[in-house]
Structure formats: structure tokens, C-alpha cells
C-alpha positions as CSV (number, residue, x, y, z in Angstrom):
1,M,0.0,0.0,0.0
2,V,1.1,3.5,-0.7
3,A,-0.4,5.9,1.8
4,A,-0.2,9.7,2.3
5,G,-0.5,9.8,6.0
6,H,-1.8,7.5,8.6
7,N,-5.4,7.5,7.3
8,R,-5.2,8.1,3.6
9,A,-4.4,5.2,1.2
10,V,-3.4,6.4,-2.3
11,V,-3.0,3.0,-4.0
12,F,-2.9,-0.6,-2.9
13,S,-2.5,-4.0,-4.5
14,L,-3.3,-7.6,-3.5
15,S,-0.8,-10.1,-4.6
16,P,-0.3,-13.8,-4.2
17,G,1.6,-15.0,-1.1
18,Q,4.5,-16.2,-3.1
19,A,5.1,-12.8,-4.6
20,G,8.0,-10.9,-3.3
21,D,7.4,-7.7,-1.4
22,A,9.9,-5.5,-3.2
23,P,8.8,-6.2,-6.8
24,E,5.2,-5.5,-5.8
25,G,6.2,-2.3,-4.0
26,R,8.0,-1.1,-7.0
27,K,4.9,-1.6,-9.1
28,L,2.9,0.6,-6.7
29,L,5.6,3.2,-6.7
30,K,5.6,3.4,-10.5
31,S,1.9,3.8,-10.5
32,I,2.2,7.1,-8.6
33,E,4.9,8.5,-11.0
34,N,4.2,12.2,-11.9
35,C,1.9,12.8,-8.9
36,G,3.8,15.9,-7.9
37,W,5.3,14.4,-4.7
38,D,8.8,15.7,-5.4
39,G,10.8,15.7,-2.2
40,A,8.3,13.5,-0.3
41,K,9.7,10.9,2.1
42,V,8.9,7.3,1.3
43,I,9.0,5.4,4.5
44,M,9.6,1.7,3.9
45,D,10.6,-1.3,6.0
46,K,13.7,-3.4,5.4
47,A,11.9,-5.6,2.9
48,Y,12.2,-2.7,0.5
49,E,15.8,-1.6,1.2
50,G,17.3,-3.2,-2.0
51,N,19.2,-1.1,-4.4
52,E,16.6,-1.3,-7.2
53,T,13.8,-0.1,-4.9
54,R,15.8,2.7,-3.3
55,Q,17.0,3.9,-6.8
56,L,13.4,4.0,-8.1
57,V,12.4,6.2,-5.2
58,F,15.3,8.6,-6.0
59,D,14.3,8.5,-9.7
60,L,10.8,9.5,-8.7
61,G,12.2,12.6,-7.0
62,M,11.5,11.3,-3.5
63,E,13.6,10.5,-0.5
64,P,13.8,6.8,0.6
65,V,13.5,6.4,4.4
66,V,14.6,2.8,5.1
67,P,17.3,1.4,7.3
68,P,19.9,-0.8,5.7
69,K,19.9,-4.5,6.7
70,S,22.6,-5.4,9.2
71,N,24.5,-7.5,6.6
72,R,24.9,-4.6,4.1
73,L,28.5,-3.9,3.2
74,S,27.8,-0.3,2.3
75,T,25.3,1.4,4.4
76,W,23.6,4.9,4.1
77,K,22.1,7.5,6.3
78,Y,18.4,7.9,6.6
79,D,15.9,10.0,8.6
80,V,15.7,8.0,11.8
81,E,13.0,10.2,13.3
82,A,10.8,9.9,10.3
83,Y,11.3,6.1,10.3
84,K,10.3,5.9,14.0
85,K,6.9,7.6,13.2
């Protein structure tokens, strides 16, 4: 689900249980392309921290807010306070 706040769903999708989270999430992100959300923070859990998903968020002009997995060789900084919310 892509939401704009705690009570406003923008788009969602139901997928089969064997579908991976990240590919489905990328489909949803692509569906909101050109919505004028430049600079918006995209808060995601670690299932979406892959390079392809993070790059898509950057390409859409938004800021990914997702912690790197503990086994990542190269990590990044993210907005910890936004992630906590």
C-alpha cells in the first residue's frame, strides 16, 4: 500500500503470497509517478531496502527512508526520526 498519512491510502494491491514484497512495492511506486510528490519521504521497512527499490524512489524525486539491513557492506544514512513515526 502507498499511503499519504496514517489514514489516507493512495493506491494498494493484493498479490499472491509467493510474490516478493519489493517487486510488488516497485509496481505501486511506479503507479504514482508524476503525482507531484517531489521531495516526499517514502518510509519503507527493510523488505524494500534493496538497491533497485531505493533507486526507483530517488528516480521519482522522493527520499527513501529505510534502514539498511545489518549484513549490508555499504550502508547509508536515513531520517531515523521519520522512520520511527
